C-alpha positions as CSV (number, residue, x, y, z in Angstrom):
1,M,-0.1,-0.1,-0.3
2,F,2.9,2.5,0.8
3,I,4.6,1.7,-2.5
4,I,1.6,2.5,-4.5
5,I,1.0,5.5,-2.3
6,G,4.9,6.3,-2.9
7,I,4.7,6.2,-6.7
8,M,1.5,8.3,-6.6
9,F,3.3,11.1,-4.8
10,A,6.5,10.9,-7.0
11,G,4.0,11.3,-10.2
12,M,2.6,14.3,-8.4
13,L,6.1,15.7,-8.0
14,L,7.4,14.9,-11.2
15,G,4.1,16.7,-12.4
16,F,4.8,19.5,-10.3
17,L,8.3,20.0,-11.6
18,L,7.3,19.3,-15.2
19,R,4.3,21.8,-14.9
20,K,5.7,24.3,-17.3
21,Q,6.9,21.9,-19.5
22,R,4.5,21.4,-23.0
23,L,3.0,17.8,-22.4
24,S,0.3,17.7,-24.8
25,W,1.4,13.9,-25.4
26,I,0.7,12.8,-22.0
27,H,-2.9,12.5,-22.3
28,K,-2.6,9.7,-25.2
29,V,0.0,7.8,-23.0
30,I,-2.7,7.8,-20.2
31,T,-5.3,6.7,-22.2
32,V,-3.1,3.8,-23.5
33,F,-2.3,2.4,-20.3
34,I,-5.6,2.7,-19.1
35,W,-6.8,0.4,-21.9
36,L,-3.5,-1.6,-21.6
37,L,-4.4,-2.1,-17.6
38,L,-8.3,-2.8,-18.7
39,F,-7.2,-5.6,-21.0
40,L,-4.9,-7.3,-18.2
41,L,-7.7,-7.4,-15.9
42,G,-9.6,-8.9,-18.3
43,I,-7.2,-11.5,-18.6
44,D,-7.1,-12.1,-15.2
45,V,-10.5,-12.4,-14.2
46,G,-11.1,-14.4,-17.6
47,S,-8.4,-17.1,-16.3
48,N,-9.6,-17.2,-12.9
49,Q,-11.6,-20.6,-12.8
50,E,-13.9,-19.3,-10.0
51,I,-14.9,-16.4,-11.2
52,I,-15.9,-18.0,-14.9
53,N,-17.7,-21.0,-13.0
54,G,-19.4,-18.5,-10.6
55,L,-20.6,-16.1,-13.5
56,H,-24.4,-17.8,-13.7
57,T,-25.0,-16.8,-9.9
58,I,-24.0,-13.2,-10.5
59,G,-27.7,-12.6,-11.4
60,L,-29.4,-9.5,-12.4
61,E,-28.7,-7.5,-9.4
62,A,-25.5,-7.1,-10.1
63,V,-26.1,-6.0,-13.8
64,I,-28.5,-3.5,-12.3
65,L,-25.6,-2.2,-10.0
66,T,-23.2,-2.1,-13.1
67,L,-25.5,0.1,-15.1
68,A,-26.4,2.0,-12.5
69,A,-22.6,3.0,-11.5
70,V,-21.8,3.5,-15.3
71,L,-24.8,5.8,-15.4
72,G,-24.4,7.9,-12.2
73,S,-21.0,8.1,-13.4
74,V,-21.8,9.5,-16.8
75,T,-24.1,11.7,-15.1
76,A,-21.6,13.1,-12.8
77,A,-18.9,13.8,-15.5
78,W,-21.3,15.8,-17.8
79,A,-22.6,18.0,-14.7
80,L,-18.9,18.5,-14.0
81,W,-18.3,19.6,-17.7
82,Y,-21.5,21.5,-18.0
83,M,-20.2,23.3,-14.8
84,V,-16.9,24.2,-15.9
85,Y,-18.0,25.1,-19.3
86,K,-20.8,27.3,-18.2
87,R,-18.3,28.7,-15.9
88,N,-15.5,29.4,-18.7
89,R,-18.0,30.6,-20.9
90,R,-18.9,33.4,-18.5
91,S,-15.5,34.5,-17.7
92,E,-15.0,34.5,-21.5
93,A,-18.1,37.2,-22.0
């Protein structure tokens, strides 16, 4: 746990030190790493025999919880984007 927190703080420190640099490419790198992590997570889940054998017991409740979490995340992200965009629009006028 401390290693993960240390890595996060090291990244924050590096970001702070490089804040004046033009890092427009970093978003693409982050996206690729997120895709890679999701892919590796899928491999790990798919290779776990207990999870695969228990898929039939997950049921409708898990699907509803998953859809609700996704819908809530999308709604919150949209609301945040709308508030930030609206605030920037007011400051430009």
